C-alpha positions, 0 to 999 in steps of 0.5 A: 480481519486485522488478525487474518492480515498481520495488522493487528499491531496497530490498533484498528484506531490508530489506522483509522486515523492515518487513513483520515489523515491520507485523506485529509492532508492529501499526502502519503505518510511513510514511516521511512523513505524506501528509495533513501533506506534502499540506496543507504543500506550496505551494497550486500543487503540492498543487493539481496533486497533488489533480488527478492523484489525482482524475483516477486517477493516482497522484502521491502513490505516485510521490512515495513511491517516488521519495523513498525512491530519493534517500533515501540521497542526502540520509538520512545512515543511508542514505548505505551505500546510494548505491553500490548505488542508482547502480548500479541507476539506470543499469541500469534507465534503460538498459533503459528507453531500449533497450526505448525504442528497440526499441519506443516503444508497448512503453515506453507500455504498460509505463508504463500497466500499471505505473499499472494496477498500483499502482491495483489494489493501492491498491484492495485495500490501501487499506481492510486497516487502521486501524491508527495510523501512525507516521514510521519510526523513531520511537517506536511502541508494541507493540499485542495481537492484539485491537487487530490484529484490530479495526483488519484488515479482509478486502477480497475480490474475492469470497467466493462465488468464492473462487478469483477471489482468487488474481488478487491471490495471495489478498493480501484475506485480510488478518485471516487472513494476520495471524492466522497469518503463516506461513500460504501464500498458496495457503491464505488462503482455507482459514484465513479460513473457518475463522477468520473466516466469521461475521464480516462487519462487517470484510469489504468486498465488491468493490462496497463497495471500488470505491465508497469508494476512488473516493468518497475518492480526494482525501479520504484525501489531505486527511483521513487514513483515517477511522474504519472501525467506529462506536461500536456495532461497526458498519461505516461506510463513510461514515467509512473513507477508507482509507490511501494509500501504505502498501505499495509495496515501498519502505524507510521 
């Protein structure tokens, strides 16, 4: 699956380790801070990125992915990965060239499907956390389970027709996933029903997800994720901009 979605440049072991760190530390570890990056690049590049993102082209995601691919060549701590990365680039480039020679239409459709995959992941993942974000390798305090659940949100396609969430392998049952990481993906809907049935303030519906994803598709790049809950513990969608580029199968 990593080969299909372009995540193969990082080893499964490293990706699993980052996922576990996310659960243990209760933080989001990122390769670089998106708002800081956006607000400090030259104006022309910044404008181009914002226009592409406004047009639903996931420019930031591609920047993050290619930055991760290139990391072994500029990050001394990852120099041992250079040969593996070169081999992967040669193999994948050869496969894409071969696909293009056989069917240019198939190559174009693969690219469009890939953009679609990233967009779906973004919509589902965008509002799942309001964790503090730390640069990879920097000091990050360990938070407790109360902080974890207060900053985790469930993002479902449908609560009534739970089987629709199988389209994204129950990825939206995020509070349940964080409550019991070892719970198999196919049982998450049952765990969520047992633990969080009455926690509506921490659950976003599909219309809410789509509306806020659309509404803040540029704002979140320059302002950060915002705040999801007001001082009274109520969900405040007007200030919940959402995260971007936090879980796209790249090594930080």
